[in-house]
C-alpha positions as CSV (number, residue, x, y, z in Angstrom):
1,X,95.4,103.9,94.3
2,X,93.8,101.0,96.8
3,X,91.7,98.7,94.8
4,X,91.4,95.6,97.4
5,X,90.2,92.3,95.9
6,X,88.8,92.0,92.6
7,X,86.0,89.2,92.1
8,X,83.7,88.4,89.7
9,X,80.6,86.9,90.9
10,X,78.2,85.2,89.4
11,X,75.6,87.5,88.0
12,X,73.2,87.6,84.9
13,X,74.9,90.5,83.8
14,X,78.8,89.7,83.2
15,X,79.7,93.6,83.5
16,X,79.3,93.5,87.1
17,X,82.8,93.4,88.9
18,X,83.5,93.8,92.5
19,X,86.4,95.2,94.5
20,X,85.9,94.3,98.3
21,X,87.9,95.7,101.1
22,X,88.3,93.1,103.8
23,X,90.6,95.1,106.1
24,X,91.2,98.5,107.4
25,X,89.2,101.7,108.5
26,X,88.8,103.0,105.6
27,X,89.6,101.8,101.5
28,X,90.0,104.9,99.5
29,X,90.9,105.9,95.7
30,X,92.9,109.0,94.9
31,X,92.2,110.6,91.7
32,X,95.3,112.3,90.1
33,X,95.5,114.8,87.2
34,X,92.7,116.8,87.9
35,X,92.9,121.1,87.2
36,X,92.3,122.9,90.2
37,X,89.4,125.1,90.6
38,X,87.5,123.0,87.6
39,X,83.9,121.0,88.5
40,X,84.5,117.0,88.1
41,X,81.2,114.4,88.2
42,X,82.0,112.0,90.4
43,X,80.0,108.6,90.3
44,X,80.2,105.6,92.4
45,X,78.3,102.1,91.9
46,X,78.0,99.6,94.1
47,X,76.6,95.8,93.4
48,X,76.9,93.3,96.3
49,X,76.0,90.2,94.2
50,X,76.6,87.7,97.0
51,X,79.8,86.8,95.7
52,X,81.1,86.0,99.1
53,X,78.1,83.8,99.7
54,X,77.0,85.3,102.9
55,X,74.0,87.3,102.3
56,X,75.5,90.0,104.3
57,X,75.2,93.0,101.7
58,X,77.7,95.6,103.1
59,X,76.7,99.2,105.0
60,X,79.5,102.2,104.8
61,X,79.7,105.3,104.1
62,X,80.9,107.4,101.5
63,X,83.2,110.6,101.4
64,X,85.0,112.7,98.8
65,X,87.8,114.5,100.0
66,X,87.1,115.2,103.9
67,X,83.5,115.5,103.1
68,X,80.9,113.2,103.9
69,X,78.8,111.8,100.6
70,X,76.2,109.4,101.0
71,X,75.3,106.2,103.2
72,X,75.7,103.0,101.1
73,X,73.2,100.5,102.7
74,X,72.9,97.6,100.0
75,X,69.6,95.4,100.6
76,X,69.1,93.4,97.6
77,X,72.1,91.3,97.1
78,X,71.7,91.7,93.0
79,X,70.5,95.4,93.1
80,X,73.0,97.8,91.4
81,X,72.8,101.1,93.9
82,X,75.0,104.2,92.1
83,X,75.2,107.9,93.0
84,X,76.7,111.1,91.3
85,X,78.3,113.7,92.5
86,X,79.6,117.3,91.6
87,X,82.9,118.7,93.1
88,X,85.3,121.2,92.5
89,X,88.5,120.2,92.5
90,X,90.7,121.9,95.3
91,X,93.9,120.7,93.9
92,X,95.0,118.3,91.4
93,X,94.3,115.0,93.2
94,X,91.0,114.0,94.9
95,X,90.1,111.3,97.5
96,X,87.3,108.9,97.6
97,X,86.9,107.1,100.5
98,X,84.6,104.1,102.1
99,X,84.4,104.4,105.9
100,X,82.8,100.9,107.4
101,X,81.9,102.7,110.6
102,X,78.7,104.7,109.6
103,X,77.7,107.5,111.3
104,X,74.1,108.6,110.9
105,X,75.0,112.5,112.9
106,X,77.7,113.5,110.1
107,X,76.7,117.0,108.7
108,X,79.5,117.6,106.0
109,X,79.9,119.0,103.1
110,X,78.5,118.0,99.3
111,X,75.9,118.4,96.4
112,X,73.8,115.4,95.2
113,X,71.5,114.8,91.7
114,X,68.9,113.8,90.0
115,X,68.5,114.1,86.2
116,X,65.0,113.6,84.5
117,X,64.7,112.7,80.7
118,X,61.1,114.3,79.9
119,X,59.0,113.0,77.5
120,X,60.1,109.3,76.4
121,X,57.3,107.1,77.2
122,X,60.0,104.2,77.2
123,X,62.0,103.9,80.7
124,X,65.7,103.9,79.7
125,X,69.2,105.7,80.7
126,X,70.8,108.2,78.6
127,X,74.4,108.8,79.4
128,X,77.6,108.3,77.5
129,X,78.1,108.6,74.4
130,X,75.2,110.6,74.1
131,X,76.1,112.4,77.1
132,X,80.1,113.5,76.6
133,X,80.1,113.6,80.4
134,X,78.2,110.1,80.9
135,X,75.3,112.4,83.1
136,X,72.9,109.8,83.8
137,X,69.2,110.6,82.7
138,X,66.3,108.4,83.9
139,X,63.3,108.4,82.1
140,X,60.5,110.5,84.0
141,X,56.9,108.7,83.6
142,X,54.6,109.7,86.2
143,X,53.0,112.9,84.6
144,X,49.3,112.3,84.3
145,X,47.6,112.2,81.1
146,X,51.0,113.6,79.4
147,X,52.0,113.4,75.4
148,X,55.2,112.8,74.3
149,X,56.8,115.3,71.5
150,X,60.3,115.1,70.0
151,X,61.9,116.6,67.3
152,X,64.5,114.7,64.7
153,X,67.1,117.7,64.3
154,X,69.7,118.4,67.2
155,X,68.2,120.4,70.1
156,X,71.1,122.2,71.6
157,X,72.4,126.1,72.5
158,X,76.1,126.0,73.3
159,X,76.1,129.7,74.3
160,X,73.5,129.6,76.8
161,X,73.4,126.1,78.3
162,X,76.5,126.2,80.3
163,X,75.3,122.4,81.7
164,X,75.9,121.0,78.5
165,X,72.4,119.1,78.5
166,X,72.7,116.5,75.3
167,X,70.6,116.8,72.4
168,X,69.4,113.5,73.2
169,X,67.6,114.4,76.3
170,X,66.2,118.1,75.1
171,X,64.9,116.4,71.8
172,X,62.3,115.2,74.0
173,X,59.6,117.1,75.6
174,X,56.8,116.2,78.0
175,X,53.5,117.9,77.3
176,X,49.1,117.6,78.4
177,X,46.4,118.6,75.9
178,X,44.9,120.7,78.6
179,X,46.4,123.8,80.6
180,X,48.7,122.2,83.3
181,X,51.5,119.5,83.8
182,X,51.3,118.3,87.5
183,X,54.8,116.2,88.9
184,X,55.8,115.6,91.9
185,X,59.4,114.9,93.5
186,X,59.8,113.0,96.6
187,X,63.1,113.7,98.3
188,X,65.0,110.3,99.9
189,X,67.0,112.1,102.0
190,X,65.9,113.4,105.7
191,X,63.5,116.5,105.5
192,X,65.6,119.3,106.6
193,X,67.9,118.7,103.9
194,X,68.0,121.4,101.3
195,X,67.2,121.0,97.4
196,X,67.7,123.5,94.4
197,X,66.1,122.5,90.9
198,X,66.8,123.5,87.2
199,X,64.1,123.1,84.5
200,X,65.5,123.2,80.9
201,X,62.9,123.9,78.2
202,X,63.0,124.1,74.2
203,X,60.8,124.3,71.8
204,X,59.9,121.0,69.6
205,X,57.2,122.0,67.1
206,X,56.8,124.0,64.6
207,X,54.4,126.4,65.9
208,X,52.4,129.0,63.4
209,X,53.7,133.0,63.4
210,X,51.0,133.8,65.9
211,X,50.7,131.0,68.8
212,X,52.6,131.9,72.2
213,X,53.7,129.7,74.7
214,X,53.6,131.4,78.4
215,X,54.2,129.1,81.2
216,X,53.9,129.8,84.8
217,X,55.5,127.6,87.2
218,X,54.3,127.0,90.5
219,X,55.6,125.0,93.8
220,X,53.5,124.3,96.8
221,X,53.8,126.8,99.3
222,X,56.8,128.8,97.2
223,X,54.8,130.9,94.7
224,X,54.7,131.3,90.9
225,X,57.4,131.6,88.4
226,X,56.5,133.2,85.6
227,X,58.6,131.7,82.4
228,X,59.3,133.8,79.1
229,X,57.7,132.8,75.5
230,X,59.9,129.6,74.3
231,X,61.3,129.7,70.9
232,X,64.2,126.9,69.7
233,X,66.1,127.3,72.9
234,X,64.8,128.8,76.6
235,X,67.1,130.0,79.0
236,X,67.6,127.7,81.7
237,X,65.6,128.1,85.1
238,X,66.9,128.0,88.1
239,X,65.0,127.8,91.5
240,X,66.0,128.6,94.6
241,X,66.7,126.6,97.8
242,X,63.9,124.3,99.0
243,X,63.9,122.7,102.7
244,X,61.3,121.0,104.7
245,X,59.5,119.2,102.4
246,X,58.5,115.4,102.5
247,X,57.0,115.8,98.8
248,X,57.5,118.5,96.6
249,X,54.5,119.0,94.2
250,X,54.9,121.5,91.0
251,X,53.0,123.0,88.2
252,X,53.6,124.1,84.9
253,X,50.0,126.4,84.2
254,X,49.1,127.9,81.2
255,X,49.2,131.6,81.3
256,X,46.3,133.6,80.0
257,X,46.8,134.9,76.3
258,X,49.2,131.4,76.3
259,X,47.6,129.6,72.4
260,X,49.8,126.6,73.2
261,X,50.0,124.3,76.4
262,X,53.1,124.0,78.5
263,X,56.2,121.6,77.9
264,X,59.0,120.6,80.0
265,X,61.8,118.8,78.8
266,X,64.3,117.7,81.5
267,X,64.7,118.8,84.9
268,X,68.0,118.3,87.7
269,X,67.3,117.9,91.6
270,X,70.5,118.7,93.5
271,X,70.8,117.7,97.0
272,X,72.5,120.3,99.1
273,X,74.5,119.9,102.1
274,X,76.7,122.6,104.1
275,X,80.3,122.8,104.5
276,X,81.5,121.7,107.7
277,X,85.2,120.1,107.2
278,X,87.8,121.8,105.5
279,X,90.3,119.5,103.8
280,X,94.2,119.0,104.5
281,X,96.4,122.4,103.3
282,X,96.5,120.9,99.2
283,X,100.4,121.5,99.2
284,X,100.4,119.4,102.7
285,X,98.4,116.7,101.5
286,X,100.5,116.6,98.0
287,X,104.0,116.2,99.5
288,X,102.5,113.5,102.1
289,X,101.1,111.2,99.1
290,X,104.9,112.0,97.2
291,X,106.5,110.1,100.7
292,X,103.9,107.9,100.9
293,X,105.2,106.9,96.9
294,X,108.7,107.5,97.7
295,X,108.4,104.8,100.4
296,X,106.0,102.7,98.7
297,X,103.6,100.1,100.2
298,X,105.2,100.6,103.8
299,X,103.3,103.2,104.8
300,X,99.9,102.4,104.1
301,X,97.9,106.2,104.4
302,X,94.8,106.9,102.4
303,X,92.4,109.4,102.2
304,X,92.8,113.3,103.3
305,X,95.9,113.3,105.9
306,X,94.1,115.4,108.2
307,X,90.6,116.4,108.1
308,X,88.7,113.2,108.9
309,X,90.2,113.2,112.5
310,X,88.8,110.0,113.4
311,X,90.6,108.6,110.6
312,X,93.8,110.4,110.4
313,X,96.8,109.1,109.1
314,X,98.9,106.9,111.5
315,X,101.7,109.1,112.6
316,X,100.7,112.3,112.0
317,X,99.4,115.4,113.9
318,X,97.7,118.3,112.6
319,X,96.4,121.8,113.3
320,X,92.8,123.3,112.6
321,X,91.1,126.1,112.2
322,X,88.0,127.0,111.5
323,X,89.0,129.3,108.6
324,X,91.7,127.9,107.0
325,X,93.3,124.1,105.8
326,X,94.5,121.8,108.4
327,X,98.5,121.8,108.5
328,X,100.4,119.1,109.4
329,X,102.6,119.8,112.6
330,X,104.0,116.6,113.4
331,X,105.3,113.4,111.8
332,X,106.4,110.6,113.9
333,X,107.7,107.6,111.4
334,X,110.0,105.8,114.1
335,X,110.1,102.2,113.2
336,X,107.9,102.2,110.2
337,X,110.5,99.9,108.1
338,X,111.6,103.3,106.1
339,X,114.4,102.0,103.6
340,X,116.1,104.3,100.9
341,X,116.8,107.9,101.1
342,X,115.6,110.5,103.2
343,X,112.2,112.6,100.9
344,X,112.7,115.7,99.7
345,X,109.1,116.4,99.9
346,X,109.3,116.5,103.8
347,X,110.5,119.9,102.9
348,X,107.6,120.8,101.5
349,X,106.0,120.7,104.9
350,X,106.4,123.9,105.9
351,X,104.5,123.7,109.0
352,X,106.2,120.4,110.2
353,X,107.8,121.2,114.0
354,X,108.7,117.5,114.7
355,X,109.7,114.7,112.7
356,X,111.1,111.1,113.9
357,X,112.5,109.4,111.0
358,X,114.4,107.1,113.8
359,X,114.9,103.4,113.8
360,X,114.8,103.0,110.1
361,X,116.6,101.8,107.2
362,X,117.2,105.0,105.7
363,X,120.4,105.8,103.8
364,X,121.9,108.2,101.6
365,X,122.6,111.7,102.9
366,X,120.8,114.5,105.0
367,X,118.7,116.8,103.0
368,X,119.8,120.8,103.7
369,X,116.2,121.4,104.1
370,X,116.5,119.8,107.6
371,X,118.4,122.1,108.8
372,X,116.8,125.5,107.5
373,X,114.8,127.3,110.1
374,X,114.0,129.8,106.8
375,X,111.7,127.1,105.3
376,X,110.5,124.9,108.1
377,X,109.4,125.7,111.8
378,X,111.2,122.6,113.4
379,X,111.4,122.2,117.1
380,X,112.8,118.8,116.8
381,X,114.0,116.2,114.3
382,X,115.4,112.6,115.4
383,X,117.2,110.5,112.3
384,X,119.0,107.7,114.7
385,X,119.4,104.7,113.9
386,X,119.5,104.8,110.7
387,X,122.2,103.6,107.8
388,X,122.9,107.8,106.4
389,X,126.2,108.4,105.5
390,X,127.9,112.0,104.0
391,X,128.5,115.5,105.0
392,X,126.0,116.7,107.7
393,X,124.2,120.2,106.6
394,X,126.1,122.8,108.9
395,X,123.0,124.0,110.9
396,X,122.1,120.8,111.9
397,X,125.5,121.1,114.0
398,X,123.5,123.9,115.9
399,X,120.5,122.2,116.1
400,X,122.3,118.9,117.5
401,X,124.1,121.1,120.4
402,X,120.7,122.7,121.5
403,X,118.7,119.7,121.9
404,X,116.3,120.3,118.7
405,X,117.9,117.0,116.5
406,X,118.8,113.8,117.3
407,X,121.3,111.8,115.8
408,X,122.3,109.5,118.3
409,X,123.1,105.6,117.2
410,X,123.6,106.9,113.7
411,X,126.0,106.5,111.5
412,X,127.8,109.7,112.1
413,X,131.5,110.8,113.2
414,X,131.3,114.8,113.9
415,X,130.4,116.1,110.2
416,X,130.8,112.7,108.7
417,X,128.7,109.7,108.4
418,X,130.5,106.7,108.0
419,X,130.0,102.9,109.3
420,X,127.8,102.3,112.0
421,X,129.0,104.2,115.2
422,X,127.2,106.4,118.3
423,X,127.6,110.4,117.3
424,X,130.7,111.2,118.4
425,X,131.7,115.1,118.8
426,X,135.1,116.1,119.6
427,X,136.6,117.9,122.7
428,X,138.4,121.4,121.5
429,X,140.6,122.5,124.6
430,X,141.7,126.3,123.1
431,X,144.9,126.9,124.5
432,X,145.7,130.2,123.3
433,X,142.8,132.8,121.2
434,X,144.8,135.7,121.3
435,X,145.3,138.0,118.1
436,X,148.1,139.5,119.5
437,X,151.4,138.7,121.8
438,X,154.6,140.0,122.1
439,X,157.6,137.5,121.5
440,X,158.4,136.9,124.8
441,X,155.0,135.9,125.8
442,X,154.6,133.7,122.6
443,X,157.9,132.2,123.2
444,X,157.0,130.8,127.1
445,X,153.4,129.2,125.9
446,X,154.8,127.8,122.7
447,X,157.6,125.9,124.3
448,X,155.4,124.4,126.8
449,X,152.6,123.5,124.6
450,X,154.7,122.6,121.7
451,X,156.2,119.8,123.9
452,X,152.8,119.0,125.3
453,X,151.9,118.4,121.5
454,X,154.9,116.1,121.0
455,X,153.9,114.1,124.0
456,X,150.4,113.8,122.3
457,X,152.1,112.9,119.2
458,X,154.4,110.1,120.6
459,X,151.7,108.7,122.9
460,X,148.9,108.4,119.8
461,X,151.7,106.6,117.7
462,X,152.4,104.2,120.4
463,X,148.7,103.5,121.0
464,X,148.9,102.0,117.5
465,X,151.8,99.9,118.3
466,X,151.2,95.8,118.6
467,X,151.7,94.7,122.3
468,X,153.4,91.3,122.1
469,X,152.8,89.2,125.0
470,X,149.7,91.1,126.4
471,X,148.0,88.4,128.3
472,X,144.3,90.1,127.8
473,X,142.1,90.9,125.4
474,X,139.8,93.8,124.9
475,X,136.9,93.6,122.4
476,X,135.9,97.3,121.3
477,X,132.3,98.4,121.7
478,X,130.8,100.5,119.5
479,X,131.2,103.2,122.1
480,X,134.8,103.0,121.7
481,X,135.4,103.3,118.3
482,X,136.7,106.9,117.9
483,X,137.0,106.2,114.1
484,X,139.2,109.9,114.4
485,X,142.6,109.2,113.4
486,X,145.5,110.6,112.5
487,X,147.8,112.8,114.1
488,X,145.7,115.9,112.5
489,X,146.7,119.5,111.9
490,X,143.6,121.9,112.3
491,X,143.6,125.7,111.1
492,X,142.4,128.1,113.6
493,X,139.2,128.8,110.5
494,X,138.6,125.0,111.0
495,X,138.2,125.1,115.0
496,X,136.0,127.9,114.6
497,X,133.8,125.7,112.2
498,X,133.7,122.8,113.8
499,X,132.8,124.9,117.2
500,X,130.3,126.9,116.1
501,X,132.6,129.9,116.5
502,X,133.5,128.5,119.9
503,X,129.8,128.5,121.5
504,X,129.4,125.8,123.6
505,X,131.8,125.5,126.4
506,X,132.2,122.4,128.2
507,X,134.8,122.8,131.1
508,X,138.0,124.2,131.7
509,X,141.4,122.0,130.8
510,X,144.8,122.1,132.1
511,X,145.7,125.0,129.7
512,X,142.6,126.3,129.1
513,X,138.4,126.3,127.7
514,X,137.1,123.1,126.2
515,X,134.5,123.3,123.8
516,X,132.1,121.1,122.2
517,X,132.4,120.6,118.3
518,X,131.7,118.2,115.2
519,X,135.1,116.9,113.2
520,X,134.7,116.5,109.6
521,X,136.7,113.4,109.0
522,X,138.3,113.7,105.5
523,X,139.4,109.8,105.6
524,X,136.4,107.3,105.5
525,X,138.2,104.7,103.9
526,X,140.5,104.2,107.3
527,X,138.4,101.4,108.7
528,X,141.1,99.0,108.8
529,X,143.3,101.0,110.6
530,X,140.2,102.1,113.0
531,X,139.7,97.9,114.1
532,X,143.5,97.7,114.5
533,X,143.8,100.3,116.8
534,X,140.8,99.3,118.9
535,X,142.0,96.1,119.1
536,X,145.8,96.8,120.4
537,X,145.2,100.4,122.0
538,X,144.4,101.0,125.5
539,X,140.2,102.1,125.7
540,X,141.1,103.6,129.0
541,X,142.4,106.7,127.8
542,X,141.0,109.9,125.8
543,X,141.9,109.6,122.0
544,X,144.0,112.6,120.8
545,X,142.5,113.5,117.5
546,X,144.8,116.4,116.3
547,X,146.3,119.9,117.4
548,X,146.4,123.4,115.9
549,X,149.6,125.5,115.8
550,X,147.8,128.8,113.9
551,X,150.0,131.7,114.3
552,X,148.6,132.8,117.6
553,X,146.5,130.2,118.1
554,X,147.1,126.8,119.7
555,X,144.7,124.1,120.7
556,X,144.2,120.3,121.2
557,X,141.3,118.4,119.6
558,X,140.2,115.1,121.4
559,X,137.5,112.8,121.9
560,X,134.8,113.8,123.1
561,X,132.9,112.2,126.9
562,X,129.3,112.4,126.6
563,X,128.8,111.7,130.3
564,X,131.4,114.4,131.8
565,X,134.5,114.0,134.6
566,X,134.2,111.7,137.6
567,X,134.0,114.5,140.0
568,X,131.2,116.1,139.1
569,X,129.4,112.7,139.3
570,X,130.8,112.2,142.5
571,X,129.8,116.0,144.2
572,X,129.3,118.2,141.2
573,X,126.1,118.5,138.9
574,X,125.3,114.7,138.4
575,X,124.6,114.6,141.6
576,X,120.9,113.1,140.9
577,X,121.8,110.0,139.5
578,X,124.5,108.6,142.3
579,X,126.9,105.9,141.2
580,X,126.1,102.2,142.6
581,X,128.9,101.0,143.8
582,X,129.4,98.3,141.2
583,X,129.6,101.4,138.8
584,X,132.6,103.1,140.9
585,X,134.2,100.1,140.9
586,X,134.5,99.7,137.5
587,X,135.4,103.1,136.8
588,X,138.5,102.3,139.2
589,X,139.7,99.4,137.4
590,X,139.1,101.3,134.0
591,X,141.1,104.2,135.3
592,X,144.3,102.0,136.8
593,X,144.1,99.9,133.4
594,X,144.8,103.6,131.8
595,X,147.4,104.2,134.0
596,X,149.0,100.3,133.5
597,X,149.1,101.1,130.0
598,X,151.2,104.2,130.3
599,X,153.6,102.8,133.0
600,X,153.9,99.3,131.1
601,X,152.7,99.2,127.7
602,X,154.1,102.6,126.3
603,X,158.1,102.7,125.5
604,X,159.2,105.1,126.8
605,X,156.7,104.9,130.0
606,X,154.7,107.7,130.5
607,X,153.7,109.7,134.0
608,X,150.9,111.7,134.1
609,X,151.4,114.2,136.6
610,X,147.7,115.3,137.4
611,X,145.8,112.0,138.1
612,X,142.5,113.2,139.9
613,X,138.8,112.9,139.4
614,X,138.4,115.9,137.1
615,X,140.9,113.9,134.9
616,X,138.7,111.0,134.7
617,X,136.1,111.2,131.8
618,X,133.4,109.0,131.2
619,X,131.7,107.7,127.9
620,X,128.4,107.6,127.3
621,X,128.0,103.9,129.2
622,X,130.2,105.7,132.1
623,X,133.5,103.5,131.1
624,X,136.0,105.3,132.4
625,X,139.1,107.1,130.3
626,X,142.1,108.9,131.7
627,X,142.0,112.5,130.5
628,X,144.4,115.9,130.2
629,X,147.5,114.5,129.4
630,X,148.9,118.5,129.6
631,X,151.4,117.3,132.4
632,X,152.6,114.3,131.1
633,X,156.3,112.9,131.1
634,X,158.0,110.7,129.2
635,X,160.4,108.3,131.2
636,X,162.6,105.9,130.5
637,X,163.5,102.2,131.5
638,X,167.1,103.8,132.3
639,X,166.0,106.4,134.4
640,X,165.0,105.7,138.2
641,X,163.3,109.0,138.7
642,X,162.8,112.7,136.8
643,X,163.8,115.7,138.4
644,X,161.4,118.4,137.6
645,X,159.3,121.1,139.5
646,X,156.2,119.7,141.3
647,X,153.0,120.1,139.4
648,X,149.4,118.8,139.2
649,X,147.0,119.7,141.9
650,X,146.9,119.6,145.6
651,X,145.9,116.7,147.4
652,X,146.3,114.3,144.6
653,X,150.0,115.0,144.7
654,X,152.9,112.5,146.1
655,X,154.3,113.8,149.2
656,X,157.6,112.3,148.4
657,X,157.4,113.8,144.7
658,X,156.7,117.5,146.8
659,X,159.7,117.3,148.9
660,X,162.1,116.2,146.4
661,X,161.3,117.1,143.0
662,X,161.9,113.2,141.9
663,X,158.8,112.0,140.0
664,X,158.4,108.2,138.8
665,X,155.3,105.9,137.7
666,X,154.8,105.9,141.7
667,X,153.5,109.1,141.9
668,X,150.3,108.5,139.5
669,X,149.8,105.2,141.9
670,X,149.7,107.7,145.2
671,X,147.3,110.1,143.0
672,X,145.1,107.0,142.0
673,X,144.6,106.0,145.5
674,X,143.0,109.3,146.5
675,X,140.7,108.8,143.6
676,X,139.3,105.5,144.7
677,X,139.1,107.1,148.1
678,X,137.0,109.9,146.4
679,X,134.5,106.5,144.8
680,X,134.0,105.5,148.0
681,X,133.4,108.7,150.1
682,X,132.4,111.4,147.6
683,X,134.7,113.4,149.7
684,X,137.2,116.3,148.7
685,X,141.2,115.4,148.8
686,X,141.7,118.0,151.4
687,X,138.4,117.9,153.9
688,X,138.1,121.1,155.6
689,X,137.5,120.2,159.4
690,X,137.4,124.1,160.8
691,X,138.4,127.2,159.2
692,X,141.6,127.2,160.1
693,X,142.4,122.9,160.2
694,X,141.6,120.7,157.3
695,X,142.8,116.9,157.1
696,X,143.3,115.0,153.8
697,X,140.9,112.6,153.1
698,X,143.3,109.4,153.3
699,X,143.7,109.8,157.0
700,X,140.0,111.0,157.2
701,X,139.1,107.3,156.5
702,X,142.4,105.7,157.8
703,X,140.6,107.3,161.2
704,X,137.0,105.6,160.5
705,X,138.4,102.4,159.6
706,X,140.2,102.4,162.8
707,X,137.0,102.7,164.6
708,X,135.8,100.1,162.4
709,X,132.9,102.2,161.6
710,X,132.9,101.9,157.5
711,X,129.3,103.1,157.3
712,X,130.7,106.4,158.6
713,X,132.9,106.8,155.3
714,X,131.1,105.5,152.9
715,X,129.0,107.9,150.3
716,X,125.7,108.5,151.7
717,X,124.1,108.6,148.9
718,X,124.5,104.7,147.8
719,X,122.1,104.9,150.7
720,X,123.3,101.4,152.2
721,X,123.6,99.8,149.2
722,X,127.0,98.5,149.0
723,X,129.1,94.8,150.3
724,X,130.9,95.9,153.2
725,X,133.5,93.9,152.5
726,X,134.3,94.7,149.2
727,X,134.2,98.4,150.5
728,X,136.9,97.2,153.2
729,X,139.0,95.6,150.5
730,X,138.7,99.0,148.1
731,X,139.6,101.5,151.4
732,X,142.4,99.4,152.4
733,X,143.6,99.2,148.8
734,X,143.5,103.1,148.3
735,X,145.4,103.6,151.6
736,X,148.2,101.0,150.5
737,X,148.4,103.0,147.2
738,X,149.3,106.0,149.4
739,X,151.7,104.5,151.9
740,X,153.6,101.8,149.5
741,X,154.6,104.2,147.1
742,X,157.9,103.6,148.3
743,X,158.1,100.2,148.2
744,X,158.3,99.9,144.4
745,X,154.4,99.8,143.0
746,X,154.8,101.1,139.6
747,X,151.2,100.3,138.7
748,X,148.2,100.0,140.6
749,X,147.8,96.5,142.2
750,X,145.1,94.2,141.9
751,X,143.0,92.9,144.3
752,X,139.8,91.2,144.0
753,X,136.6,93.1,145.1
C-alpha cells in the first residue's frame, strides 16, 4: 500500500487527516485478505483543507481495479466529499487508484449509490455502529407536508432483507395525511447514465384489524407498480433501470380500498456504469504483487498491472482479449537494481514468454521453472550480468544453445556459477563413438590417442609451472580465465550429458567431430589455482580440460572459442564482418606468442606440426589461441631434430621436413609464415592458377611485391583501410619465415609493424 505523505491540516475538525501524493502518474491502495466472489463496500472521502496554503484543490480520477469510479473535483477547500461503491472481489485483493490525468470520456464499470433515511426531521447521518456495514444513510427531508412516524422496537427481518438495512433506519418512516407522497431525485451524473432504485417498507404503527394499507408507486414516464399490503416488514421493491431523465419524479399513491395513507421508510439509488475493461488475470496479478514484495521498494508498481494501458506497469507487456482477462507475456526488468534471489513467483506467470533480468544484483541459484516449457512458454530469457551461482537446470542448457537464454557475463562456468566471469562452454572432440570395434582396430586407435592424451597432460602440467626470468608479464582479462582446472577424466555418459547427447556439432578436429557442451565444475574452491595459472601460463593456447577413455569411447574436452577459427573469418562463414588490419596483426602476435611458449617455455619443447589458420581459434574478443595439438611432438634440448613421417596440412608443411622427415621448431615457423600471408591476402595456402596449375601463396605474394604492387595482394575486404608500410613489413616477415627456417629461427621473429 502506497500511503503518500501524511499531513494534519488546521481545520476545526481534528479528525480531518490528509495524505497527498506529489509524484507519479497514479497512486494506489491495495486491499488484501478479501474473499473472491464476495461483495464489498468501498468508500473514499476527500478533504483538501488547503493543507499546502496554495488554495489549489486537486482534480483527479478515481478507479477501483481496472474500472473508472468517479471524478474527484474539490471546489471548496473545507468541504468533505465522499463516495461509496459496492464491488465484487474478483480475487483476494482489490486496487483503488487515484490518477491525476482526468479523462472525461472514460466509460468503464462500476456502481455508485445514494442512501436515504425517510422520516427523521433532524438532519443526521446513520452509519457504523448502527449500520454494521458502515453504509451512510442521510436524511431525506424534501417531501412536502410529510409526517414522521417511528417505532421504539427493533424493526428488522433477517430472512427477507438480504441488504441488512439497519433497524435505526427502518424504525422511521415518512407518511402524509393525504393520499400521496411526492418526492423527486436529481441525478448528479450525465442524463444518459442508468439508475435503479430499491425501496424499503415496514409498518411502524399498531393498526386496527380492519385497516389496510395499499399503495401504488408511480414513476414519471414508467407507469405504476402496485405494492402489496404491508405488515410488520414488507418485501423490498426493486425497480428496473431508468435512463435519460434529468429529474426523476415518483409518487406513492393511496390505492382504492386502502384505509391507511402510504408510507416509505428508506430508499437507495444506484448508478450503474457498463463494464468495458477486464482486470488482469488474478493469478498473474497475485504473482506480480508477490514479486514486487520480494524485491521491495525497488519496483514502484501500483494498481492493476495490465488493464489500464495508459498506466501499465513499467517493464511489463500484456496480451488483451475481449472475453478473457489480460495476461502478462513479457517482463523487462533489466537494470532495475534488483537484489536477492530470483523469486519463484515468476513461475506463476504461465503465459510469460520473455523475461529479462539482466544487469541486476541477483544472487543464489537459478530456479528450475525457468528451464521448463511445460509450465511456461518461454521464448527468451536473459539472466546475464548477475551474481548467480550453483547448478544450472539441465533444460536451460538447451535454451542457451538455441538462443532463447542469455547468460553472457553471468557468473557461470558450464553448468556451475563460480566467481565473476563470462559464460565458458567447452568443446568436446569425439575421437571414437563406436560401440563395438575389434581388437586390432582398438589398438590402432588407442595407441596414438593415448599418446595425444599424454602430450596434453604434459602440456597442461607445464602450463602451470612458474616461468622464471620471463621478461614480460601478462595480466589475464576475464575472457582468459577459463576456471576449468585439472586433467579430468570423463565418462562417456558425462560427455553425453554435457553435450546434450552430442546435439550441436561446431567443427571438425584432427581426429574427429567437435561438439559444444557445458561442463559441470566440481571444484568451486580452486580460485587460487586459477589465478596462479592465469599469471604464469600462456594465454595464447587453448586450455585442455580433460579427456575420456571409456571403453570404446575416446574424446578430448577443451576450452570453447565462441568466434570460431581464423580461416572462417578470412574466407569462410564469417566474411560478413571483415577483420581490420590492426586486428589481424594482433591475431598474428597472439599466435606467435603461443608458438614461442611451446618452443621456449616448455621443457621439453613442443612442436605443434599442424599450425594453420583453421587451428587458430578466437575468443569473443578475437584474441587468438593456438589449438588442436593432436600431432604435437616433444623435442628435447639435446636433439637437433626428430625423425617422423610428415604430418600436417598441405601448403603449411615445411618442404625440408617433407623431404627429409626431420622436424624441429623451425617447421612451426614456416607454417606461421603461411598463416601470416593468409592474414594479409585471405588466400588459401595453395592458389589454383588453372585447372592443372597451382601456385603457393608465398610465391604469389613474392611476385606482387617484386612488381611493387602491394594492393594486388591485400585482402580486398579491407577496402584499402590499412597502412601500406605496415603491410609491406608483414609480408616480408612472412616470406622470411618461409625462406629462413634453415638459418636457425626457432620462433617467429619480432618485427615492429
